[in-house]
C-alpha positions as CSV (number, residue, x, y, z in Angstrom):
1,M,12.0,-15.2,-28.1
2,G,14.4,-13.0,-30.0
3,H,15.0,-10.7,-27.0
4,R,18.5,-9.8,-25.8
5,F,18.0,-11.2,-22.2
6,R,21.0,-12.0,-20.1
7,D,20.7,-13.3,-16.6
8,T,17.1,-14.3,-17.1
9,K,17.1,-17.2,-14.6
10,P,17.8,-15.6,-11.2
11,S,19.1,-18.4,-9.0
12,C,18.9,-17.3,-5.4
13,L,15.5,-16.7,-3.8
14,P,16.4,-14.2,-1.0
15,L,17.0,-10.6,-2.0
16,C,18.8,-8.4,0.5
17,A,18.3,-8.1,4.2
18,I,18.3,-4.4,4.9
19,D,21.9,-3.8,6.1
20,G,22.3,-3.1,9.8
21,I,18.7,-3.7,10.8
22,M,18.5,-6.8,12.9
23,G,15.3,-8.7,13.5
24,M,13.7,-7.3,10.4
25,P,12.4,-9.7,7.7
26,A,14.6,-10.1,4.6
27,L,13.1,-9.4,1.2
28,T,12.2,-12.6,-0.6
29,R,10.8,-13.2,-4.0
30,R,8.3,-15.7,-5.2
31,R,7.8,-16.6,-8.8
32,Y,4.4,-15.5,-10.0
33,P,2.7,-18.7,-11.2
34,E,1.1,-17.2,-14.3
35,R,4.3,-15.8,-15.7
36,L,7.7,-17.5,-15.6
37,D,9.5,-14.2,-16.0
38,C,7.9,-12.4,-13.1
39,W,8.7,-12.4,-9.4
40,H,6.7,-10.8,-6.6
41,V,8.8,-9.4,-3.8
42,Y,7.7,-9.8,-0.2
43,Y,8.8,-8.3,3.1
44,G,7.6,-10.8,5.5
45,D,3.9,-11.4,4.5
46,V,3.5,-8.1,2.6
47,H,3.8,-7.9,-1.2
48,V,6.1,-4.9,-1.6
49,G,6.9,-5.0,-5.3
50,T,7.5,-6.9,-8.5
51,I,10.5,-7.6,-10.8
52,A,9.6,-8.8,-14.3
53,V,10.4,-8.9,-18.0
54,R,8.5,-6.1,-19.6
55,V,5.8,-7.0,-22.1
56,G,5.5,-5.3,-25.4
57,F,8.6,-3.2,-25.1
58,P,10.7,-2.1,-28.1
59,H,13.7,-4.4,-28.5
60,D,16.2,-1.5,-28.1
61,E,14.9,-0.7,-24.6
62,D,15.6,-2.3,-21.2
63,P,13.7,-5.6,-21.0
64,W,13.4,-5.8,-17.2
65,E,11.2,-3.6,-15.0
66,W,10.7,-3.3,-11.3
67,R,8.1,-1.6,-9.0
68,C,8.7,-1.0,-5.4
69,G,6.0,-0.1,-2.8
70,F,2.5,-1.0,-1.8
71,Y,-0.9,0.5,-1.3
72,P,-2.7,0.9,0.9
73,G,0.2,1.9,3.2
74,S,1.8,4.6,1.1
75,R,1.0,8.0,-0.2
76,P,0.9,9.2,-3.8
77,G,4.4,9.4,-5.4
78,E,6.1,7.1,-2.9
79,I,5.9,4.0,-5.1
80,Q,8.9,3.8,-7.3
81,A,9.6,2.0,-10.6
82,G,12.4,1.6,-13.1
83,T,13.9,-0.5,-15.9
84,A,17.2,-2.3,-16.3
85,E,19.1,-4.3,-19.0
86,I,19.6,-7.4,-16.8
87,F,17.8,-9.0,-13.9
88,A,20.8,-8.3,-11.5
89,A,20.6,-4.6,-12.2
90,A,16.8,-4.5,-11.7
91,R,17.2,-6.3,-8.4
92,A,19.9,-3.9,-7.2
93,D,17.8,-0.9,-8.2
94,F,14.7,-2.4,-6.5
95,E,16.8,-2.9,-3.3
96,A,18.0,0.7,-3.3
97,A,14.4,1.9,-3.8
98,W,13.2,-0.4,-1.1
99,R,15.6,1.1,1.5
100,V,14.2,4.5,0.8
101,F,10.6,3.3,0.8
102,L,11.0,1.3,4.0
103,A,12.6,4.3,5.8
104,G,9.2,6.1,5.5
105,R,7.0,3.2,6.7
106,T,5.5,2.5,10.1
107,E,3.9,-0.7,11.4
108,A,0.5,0.9,10.7
109,D,1.4,1.1,7.0
110,F,2.0,-2.6,6.9
111,Q,-1.2,-3.3,8.9
112,A,-3.2,-1.2,6.4
113,W,-2.0,-3.4,3.5
114,R,-2.7,-6.6,5.5
115,H,-6.2,-5.5,6.4
116,Q,-6.9,-4.7,2.7
117,R,-5.6,-8.2,1.7
118,D,-7.7,-9.9,4.4
119,A,-10.8,-7.9,3.7
120,T,-10.6,-8.7,0.0
121,A,-10.1,-12.4,0.7
122,W,-13.1,-12.3,3.1
123,K,-15.3,-10.6,0.5
124,Y,-14.5,-13.2,-2.2
125,R,-15.1,-16.0,0.3
126,M,-18.5,-14.5,1.1
127,W,-19.4,-14.4,-2.6
128,D,-18.0,-17.9,-3.2
129,T,-20.2,-19.3,-0.4
130,N,-23.3,-17.4,-1.6
131,H,-23.4,-15.0,1.3
132,R,-24.4,-11.4,0.7
133,L,-22.4,-8.5,2.1
134,P,-24.3,-6.2,4.4
135,T,-24.1,-3.5,1.8
136,Q,-25.9,-5.8,-0.6
137,A,-28.9,-6.2,1.7
138,T,-31.7,-3.6,1.9
139,N,-31.6,-3.7,5.7
140,G,-27.8,-3.5,5.9
141,T,-27.4,-6.8,7.7
142,S,-26.2,-10.3,6.7
143,V,-24.6,-13.5,8.1
144,C,-20.9,-14.3,7.6
145,F,-19.9,-17.7,6.2
146,C,-18.6,-18.4,9.8
147,G,-22.2,-17.8,11.1
148,A,-21.7,-14.4,12.8
149,E,-24.4,-11.8,12.4
150,L,-23.1,-8.7,10.5
151,T,-24.1,-5.1,10.0
152,I,-22.4,-2.6,7.7
153,A,-20.8,-1.0,10.8
154,S,-19.5,-4.3,12.2
155,V,-17.8,-5.7,9.1
156,T,-14.3,-4.2,9.6
157,D,-14.1,-5.3,13.3
158,H,-15.5,-8.7,12.5
159,I,-12.8,-9.3,9.8
160,R,-10.1,-8.2,12.1
161,A,-11.3,-10.3,15.0
162,A,-12.3,-13.5,13.1
163,H,-10.6,-13.6,9.8
164,M,-7.3,-11.8,9.8
165,E,-4.6,-13.6,7.9
166,M,-7.3,-15.6,6.0
167,A,-5.6,-14.8,2.7
168,R,-2.3,-16.5,3.7
């Protein structure tokens, strides 16, 4: 490729467990299937960041980049990002940023992200099975692919009750 990559094949899957916090999930990374040089970082079931080789960067700049944080579940300015010369440095910088980001999170923040994930999966499943969303019908009602009657007002509660964790 002509790039000056070192440490481009990270060998261990787990990242850090947050020091001193027992019972909390460890950070793990999963290779993104569409790019061999990109890893999504998870905290339990929540996608909390990415570490990847930068695309289209000048050759005299750091080739690795990282992004730490998730939305919904955070406020403007809380998501951090940076670059590094090698993967190990990008990972260490990510872990440091994660400690700061995690300190400001509540369970409600993680639930907001999970709900968005599940609502998006539900919406695409509705479309894939040729079901209209209530917002697409003139009377504001429709039928879910599971057979439940829906109104615009009932969609959020229906997804939480019947389809949470559908995206997993």
